[in-house]
C-alpha atoms as one frame of an Amber mdcrd trajectory, in Angstrom:
protein
   0.000   0.000   0.000   1.345   3.439  -0.974   2.006   5.845   1.847   0.221
   9.148   1.202   1.764  11.718   3.522   0.606  15.283   3.890   2.925  18.197
   4.575   2.112  21.649   5.893   3.930  24.454   4.075   3.944  27.966   5.509
   5.015  31.022   3.532   5.288  34.632   4.581   3.402  36.860   2.151   4.670
  40.228   0.935   2.429  41.859   3.542   3.993  39.804   6.338   1.097  37.443
   6.986   1.574  33.704   7.226  -0.093  31.567   4.599  -0.255  27.822   5.286
  -1.471  24.984   3.159  -1.302  21.213   3.208   0.357  19.394   0.314   0.809
  15.812  -0.840   4.240  14.391  -1.703   3.732  15.250  -5.374   2.485  18.767
  -4.668   5.419  19.390  -2.315   7.930  18.192  -4.919   6.412  20.521  -7.548
   6.361  23.417  -5.057  10.031  22.896  -4.170  10.973  22.602  -7.861   9.261
  25.895  -8.691  10.830  27.621  -5.679  14.337  26.472  -6.686  13.780  27.520
 -10.315  12.696  30.998  -9.222  15.672  31.276  -6.865  18.109  30.249  -9.613
  16.723  32.787 -12.072  15.678  35.767  -9.968  17.857  35.676  -6.879  21.033
  34.000  -8.120  20.993  35.162 -11.732  22.210  31.795 -12.993  21.255  30.024
 -16.200  20.325  26.355 -16.110  23.569  25.597 -17.941  25.685  27.513 -15.396
  24.112  25.791 -12.403  24.249  22.344 -14.030  27.959  22.749 -14.776  28.671
  24.170 -11.307  27.111  21.165  -9.543  28.411  18.639 -12.090  25.194  17.319
 -13.631  23.784  17.158 -17.160  21.548  20.024 -18.224  18.678  17.549 -18.671
  19.028  16.451 -15.032  18.677  20.039 -13.837  15.660  20.512 -16.102  14.076
  17.397 -14.568  14.634  18.853 -11.089  13.092  22.195 -12.014  10.054  20.630
 -13.682   9.420  18.362 -10.697   9.976  15.171 -12.709  12.640  14.161 -10.209
  13.501  15.640  -6.819  16.439  18.001  -6.496  18.969  16.548  -4.046  19.083
  18.339  -0.697  22.817  19.194  -1.022  22.086  21.110  -4.251  19.250  23.009
  -2.563  21.546  23.856   0.337  24.262  25.002  -2.075  21.791  27.351  -3.777
  20.829  28.823  -0.397  24.521  29.237   0.438  25.123  31.035  -2.880  22.224
  33.359  -2.062  23.600  34.171   1.389  27.258  34.335   0.345  27.741  35.668
  -3.223  31.474  34.876  -3.059  30.504  31.186  -3.297  28.850  31.868  -6.679
  32.023  33.543  -7.914  34.169  30.563  -6.916  31.728  28.010  -8.350  31.492
  29.752 -11.707  35.247  30.305 -11.890  35.677  26.535 -12.124  33.057  26.076
 -14.855
């Protein structure tokens, strides 16, 4: 029997209010994929190609992560957050690409 877990996700809106909703595994994976795609484009200013090369994966793999077809590994998510908090990390990553 398939386990159907539910997850509560809370976001802070632009007005500062908390917005919570419950999501299934699939919905959560799609939500995380969209959030990482937006972060890559808007906050980090990286192309798919740049990020794929920086983390050592094929472009198609990154596209699968961002579409929600397969989950993005936690270490890659954490690296993206680190790049956001410490721009020097982005400089060093891209210097090796």
